[in-house]
N, C-alpha and C positions, 0 to 999 in steps of 0.2 A: 689330170694324171693319165698317163698312157694306159695303165692297167684298166682303168675305168672305160676306156674306149675300146677295149678288147685287143690292144696291141700286145703281142707276145714279145718278150725280151729276146729269147733265142729258140729257134727251131732247128733240130738236127734232122737231116734227110739222108737216107742211104739208098742208093740205086746203082747198079752196074752200068747204066746207060748215061754217058756224058750229056746227051741231049735232054733226057728226062730230068737229071739233076739241075741242069741250067734252067730249064723251063720252070721247075718248081721254085728255085731260088729267085729268079727274075719276077715271077708272078707274086710271090709272097712279099717281096720288097717293094715292088711297084704299087701293089694294093695296100701297102703299109700295114700288113698283118703281123709283121715282125721287125724288130730292130736289126736282127742278124739271123742269117741262115747259114749253118755250117753243113757241108755235104761230105759224104764218104762214098767211095766206090764199091765197098763191100762191108760185110758185117764186122770183120775184124777191125777195120779202120773206125767204124762207128763205135764199137765198144771202147776202143782206146780214147776216142774223143769224148764220149759220154763220161767215162770214168775220170778222165782228166778234169772235166768241168765240175763234177761233184767233189773231187779231191781239193779243188781250188775254191770250193764253196760258191760256184757260179750256177745260176739256175738254168734249167732246160724246161721250156713250157710245153713243147710238143715234139714228138718223134714221128717221122714218116719213114717206114721201112718197106722196101721191096721184099716180097716173100722169097723170091728166088734170086740169090746173089752168090758169087763165087766166095771161096774161103770159108765164110760163115753165113748161112742163110738167115733170112729175116726172123723166122720162128726161134731159131737157136739164139740169135742176137737178142731177141726180146726176153728170152729166159735168162740170159746172162745179165741183161739190163736190170731186170727185177731183182736179181741177186745183189747187184752193185747198189741199187737203191736201199735194199735192206741193210747192207754193210754200212752205209753212211747214214742210216736212219732218216731217209728222205721219203717224202710222199711219192706215190706212183704217178709218173708222168703219162699223160694220154698218148696212146700209140695209134697211128693211122697206118694200117697194113695195106699194101696194094700189089696187084699182080695182073698179068695178062690172062691168067687162067681163071676159070669160073670157081667161085667159092663153094666147094662141096661141103657135105656134113662134117667130114674129118677136119677140114680147115676151120670151119665155124667152131667146132669143139676146141681146137687148139687156140684160136683167137680169144675165146671166152675165158681162157685161163689168165689172160693178161689185162683184164679190165682195169682202168677204162681203156677200151680199144675198139676199133671199128675197122671195116674193110671197104675198099673201093676197087672196082675192077678197072684196069687201065683201058679196057675195051679193045676191040679189033679195028676200030676206026683209026685211020692213020693221022687224023687231025689232032694235033697236040692240044688245041683249045678245048676239045671235048673232055680230055683228061683233066685239064686245069679247072674246068667248070665243076667237075665232080669233086676234085680235091678242095677247091675253094668252099664249096658248100659244107663239107665235113669239117674243115678247119674252122670255119665260122661257127659251127655248132660247138666244137670243143672250146673255142675261145669264150663263147657266151656262157657255157656251163662249167668252166673250170673253176676250181677253188682258188682262193688267194694263196700264193706261194708261202710255204712255211719256213723258208730259209732267211 
């Protein structure tokens, strides 16, 4: 069974960079970490996609949110996401936040409100493989430790 191998059904990723979204999608699919990866270019598109999936009783196994996005930022999108989960009576989906900025105490405090959640720094290294390595490690952790879906 795919769940036993750690394969996620669906991962939603939101980032305002086309390159980053494409790298995340390609890496997750290539490494068979998910059957599907749906991406959004801002928090508003993400919330629309997330809400639609829950309304249609489709699962979401992991969310990857850029902290700084246009229209709705990642922290606000996470707050809205948790409200939508409550509305539909769904378990909290793990969130992987990421940003090019250092995670200071304020950001750590905010992220702690959205457990299960973690943070990865995009890094200043221009090599996209370095970011993917960090994301892969955290996604692997979430997939191993996630609970069986309740839907």
